[in-house]
C-alpha positions in Angstrom: -71.2 -22.4 -34.0 -71.2 -22.2 -37.7 -70.7 -19.5 -40.0 -74.6 -18.6 -40.3 -74.8 -18.4 -36.5 -71.9 -16.1 -36.2 -73.2 -13.8 -38.7 -76.3 -14.0 -37.0 -75.0 -13.1 -33.8 -72.8 -10.5 -35.5 -75.7 -8.7 -37.1 -77.8 -8.8 -33.9 -74.9 -7.3 -31.9 -74.4 -4.6 -34.8 -78.1 -3.7 -34.7 -78.0 -3.1 -31.2 -75.6 -0.4 -31.9 -72.2 -2.4 -31.6 -70.2 -0.9 -34.2 -67.4 -3.4 -33.6 -69.6 -6.3 -34.4 -70.5 -4.6 -37.7 -66.7 -3.6 -38.5 -65.8 -7.6 -37.9 -68.8 -8.2 -40.9 -67.1 -5.8 -42.8 -63.5 -7.4 -42.6 -65.0 -11.2 -43.1 -66.9 -10.1 -46.5 -65.0 -7.2 -47.9 -62.8 -9.2 -50.2 -65.6 -11.2 -51.5 -67.8 -8.1 -52.1 -65.0 -6.4 -53.8 -64.5 -9.4 -56.0 -68.3 -8.9 -56.8 -68.2 -5.1 -57.4 -65.2 -5.4 -59.6 -67.3 -7.5 -62.3 -69.1 -4.4 -62.7 -66.5 -1.6 -62.3 -63.2 -2.1 -63.8 -61.6 1.1 -62.0 -59.6 -0.1 -59.0 -60.6 3.1 -57.2 -64.3 3.5 -58.5 -64.6 -0.2 -57.2 -63.3 0.9 -53.5 -65.8 3.6 -53.4 -68.7 1.4 -54.5 -67.6 -1.3 -51.9 -67.3 1.3 -49.1 -71.0 2.5 -50.2 -72.5 -0.8 -50.5 -71.2 -1.3 -46.5 -72.5 1.9 -45.6 -75.6 1.5 -47.4 -75.9 -2.3 -45.5 -75.0 0.1 -42.3 -77.8 2.1 -42.9 -80.4 -0.6 -43.6 -79.1 -2.9 -40.7 -82.1 -2.1 -38.7 -84.5 -3.5 -41.4 -82.5 -6.8 -41.8 -84.5 -9.4 -40.7 -82.2 -12.5 -41.2 -85.0 -14.3 -43.5 -81.9 -14.7 -46.1 -78.0 -15.3 -44.9 -76.1 -11.9 -44.3 -74.2 -12.3 -47.2 -76.8 -12.9 -49.7 -78.3 -9.7 -48.5 -74.9 -8.1 -48.5 -74.0 -9.3 -52.1 -77.9 -8.1 -53.5 -77.0 -4.3 -52.0 -73.3 -4.4 -53.6 -74.8 -5.5 -57.0 -77.4 -2.5 -57.0 -74.9 -0.3 -55.9 -72.4 -1.3 -58.5 -75.1 -0.8 -61.1 -76.4 2.8 -60.0 -73.1 3.6 -60.0 -72.4 2.6 -63.6 -76.0 4.1 -64.5 -74.7 7.4 -63.1 -71.7 7.3 -65.5 -73.8 5.9 -68.4 -71.9 2.9 -68.6 -73.0 -1.0 -69.0 -71.7 -3.3 -66.8 -68.8 -5.5 -67.7 -68.6 -9.2 -68.1 -65.0 -10.1 -68.0 -64.2 -13.1 -66.1 -60.8 -13.6 -64.3 -58.5 -16.5 -65.4 -59.2 -18.3 -62.2 -63.0 -18.0 -62.4 -62.8 -19.6 -65.8 -61.4 -23.0 -64.3 -64.4 -23.3 -62.1 -67.2 -23.4 -64.8 -68.9 -26.6 -64.2 -68.8 -28.7 -67.6 -65.7 -26.6 -69.1 -62.1 -27.7 -69.6 -60.0 -27.6 -66.1 -56.3 -26.7 -67.4 -53.8 -27.6 -64.9 -51.5 -25.1 -63.5 -48.6 -25.9 -65.8 -46.0 -23.3 -66.7 -45.2 -24.4 -70.1 -46.0 -21.5 -72.8 -48.4 -24.1 -74.5 -50.4 -24.3 -71.4 -50.2 -20.5 -70.6 -51.6 -19.9 -74.0 -54.5 -22.3 -73.3 -55.4 -20.9 -70.2 -55.3 -17.3 -71.5 -57.6 -18.7 -74.6 -59.7 -20.5 -72.4 -60.3 -17.4 -70.3 -61.4 -15.2 -73.2 -63.8 -18.0 -74.7 -65.4 -18.0 -71.3 -65.3 -14.2 -70.9 -66.9 -13.9 -74.5 -69.7 -16.6 -73.8 -70.6 -15.0 -70.7 -70.8 -11.4 -72.1 -73.3 -12.9 -74.9 -75.6 -14.1 -72.4 -78.9 -12.2 -71.0 -78.0 -10.6 -67.8 -80.1 -12.9 -65.7 -78.8 -16.1 -67.4 -74.9 -14.5 -66.6 -75.8 -13.5 -62.9 -77.2 -17.1 -62.1 -74.0 -18.9 -63.5 -71.9 -16.4 -61.7 -73.7 -16.5 -58.3 -73.3 -20.4 -58.8 -69.8 -21.1 -59.8 -68.0 -18.1 -58.8 -69.8 -17.2 -55.7 -70.8 -20.6 -54.5 -74.1 -19.8 -53.8 -76.8 -22.8 -53.5 -79.8 -22.9 -55.9 -82.1 -21.7 -53.2 -79.9 -18.5 -52.2 -79.8 -17.7 -56.0 -83.2 -18.0 -56.2 -83.3 -15.3 -53.3 -80.7 -13.0 -54.5 -82.6 -13.0 -58.0 -86.1 -13.2 -56.6 -87.1 -16.2 -59.1 -88.5 -19.8 -58.3 -85.4 -22.3 -57.9 -86.9 -24.1 -61.2 -86.0 -20.9 -63.4 -82.7 -20.4 -61.5 -81.8 -24.2 -62.7 -83.1 -23.4 -66.1 -80.9 -20.4 -66.3 -77.7 -22.1 -65.2 -78.2 -25.2 -67.3 -78.8 -22.9 -70.5 -75.4 -20.8 -69.2 -73.5 -24.3 -69.0 -74.8 -25.2 -72.5 -73.6 -22.1 -74.1 -70.4 -21.9 -72.5 -69.4 -25.8 -73.4 -70.6 -25.2 -76.9 -68.1 -22.5 -77.1 -65.5 -24.7 -75.3 -65.9 -27.8 -77.2 -64.0 -26.7 -80.3 -60.8 -25.7 -78.1 -60.9 -28.9 -76.1 -61.2 -31.0 -79.5 -58.5 -28.8 -81.1 -56.0 -30.0 -78.1 -57.0 -33.6 -77.9 -56.0 -33.8 -81.8 -52.6 -32.1 -81.1 -49.6 -34.6 -80.9 
């Protein structure tokens, strides 16, 4: 039985009142949802509150979940909306920082090997800052598309569903994001190549 089938089975059991089934879904996805929410909500305590609110909203909305999308895609959408609503209530703008590990997975960027020399650590930090700044300057819909693709690993079809956009639009947004990030990374990469 694949992941999608397992989730479908757990959702159906939860919809029939099996709280243990929903607990299993929470345990399975709580860390991924926390990672998503932490991109918007920086304060760890607030982040945990938003994650908890997201799962509460999902539980209450479960009777209306028809399985047209995967459970995680549906849960992701709830978490992002809950995080944005939380920030709106505090009159804050969503952040766009990227964790160092995330920077290593941006397609087309530089992959910096895990090397403990001070030079490599400095390069890793510089790379993370460049990617973070590049992402922060992208329009929100482009930033969301590249984040879903590169950091969440969603397919183009799943991203289209989450963003309520045609697949062609999603592809275009991701292409534009990669181009913008690559343009920022190129000088860094070239400066590394010319060093002795």
